[in-house]
C-alpha positions, 0 to 999 in steps of 0.5 A, a space after each residue: 477478441 484475443 490481442 496478439 502478442 507483439 515484441 518491443 518492436 511491434 509494440 512500439 509501432 503500436 504505440 505510435 499508431 495511439 498517437 504516443 510519441 518518441 520525442 524525449 526517449 527515442 524508439 531505439 531507447 523503448 525498445 531497450 527498456 521493453 527488452 530489458 528493464 520493464 515490461 509493456 503492460 504494466 508501463 502502458 497502464 499509466 497511459 490511463 492518466 492521459 486524455 484521447 482526440 476523438 479518434 482515440 489517440 493520446 494527445 501530448 503524451 511521450 514514451 518517456 512520461 510512462 517511464 517516469 512515472 513507473 519510476 515513481 510509483 515504484 518509490 511509491 509504492 516502496 514507501 508506502 510499503 515501508 509505512 505498512 511493515 512498520 505499522 505491522 510490527 509496531 501493532 504486534 509490540 501493542 498486542 503483546 503489551 496488552 496481553 502480557 499486561 493483562 492479569 486474566 492471560 496466560 499468553 496460552 489461552 488467547 492462541 487456543 481461543 483464537 484456533 477454536 474461532 478461527 481455525 483456517 487462519 491457525 492452521 494456515 499460520 501453523 502449516 507456514 511455520 512447519 514448513 519454514 525452512 529458516 525457523 525449524 528450531 523455533 518450530 520444534 521447541 513450540 509446535 505443540 503449544 504455541 504462546 502468543 509471542 511465538 504466535 505473532 512471529 510466525 502469523 501472516 498479514 492477513 492472519 494479523 488482521 484477523 487477530 486484532 478484530 478478534 482480540 479488539 471484540 473479546 476485550 474492546 480495549 481502548 488502545 486497540 480500537 484505533 487500529 481495529 478501524 483502520 487496518 482494515 482499510 490500510 491493508 489495502 495499500 499494504 497489499 497492493 505494494 507488496 504484489 507490486 500492483 501499480 497505484 498512480 492510475 484511475 486516480 479519482 475515477 468512477 472505477 474507485 468510488 467510495 460512496 460512504 466513507 467511515 466516520 473513524 477515517 473522516 476524522 483522521 482525514 481532518 486531522 490531515 486537512 483532507 477534505 471529506 470530498 477526497 476519501 469517496 477516492 478509495 486510495 486516498 480512504 486507505 492511504 488516510 488510515 495508513 498514515 494515521 495508524 503509523 502517526 499514531 503507533 510509531 515513535 517520533 524517531 521513525 516518523 522523522 525517518 519516514 518523514 524524509 523518506 516521503 520527501 525524497 518521494 515528492 522531490 522525486 515527483 517533480 524532477 519532471 513536473 513540467 510534464 504533468 502541469 497539466 495533469 489535475 488527478 496526479 497533481 491533487 493525489 500528490 498534493 494530497 500525499 504532502 498533507 499526509 506526510 506533513 502529518 506525521 510531522 505534527 507535535 
């Protein structure tokens, strides 16, 4: 059965009927929030973190908790996307270093080989290059024969992932192996953040259960002192790969910057820590996140 469309006043009443309180945030505050700064579907998604009574009404859940988690989650996504973009840039640097220093490569053949093996990925990159309004000069200069250093500039993240897979299977270079092993997991975090998908929900649930984590991820988790049992959560599994890649790819100076940024995120979570004192899943998630941030600081 389709759910009826509701305005902000109706949504507040609906939440009250579901047991959501408006003691910290008033109904007036909530209506303003829903009309001006956020939308119900996203805010309401965080209610899965809170228990219900036998009648299906939420227990000890104030609307302010939902808006607070939405704010924390936005900062979390911003942070993880920054890590992901660092990694993406770093991988391109590593690939170019390997290719231009390989006497068997000329910078052009590798692109032709990729095009022959994955024409759809190549065509997608070429079309985006052709239609990019800010790269007209570069397109006119290189569109007939694209060298690898230009190709790295124009490919999407999905094509980069495919190129890493292609290049590692072609060369089996040791430096590319950990990227090959982990990028396929960290990409899920990157994509979720890029599309503004909520992360702080369904934590450690059967909905996101991974029965058999890979050996490379388990090895990386040990370095972070993250228990293998937590790797059966998809988000934790993928985050381990994300932080591991950042650690092995980025410079000490960049790591220090991201550590400070991560610590600010943790401080933001603890701003109203009393609201989540009994929420085991949220607290466990942030405890693990702290271990991952600390891992970036290990020499």
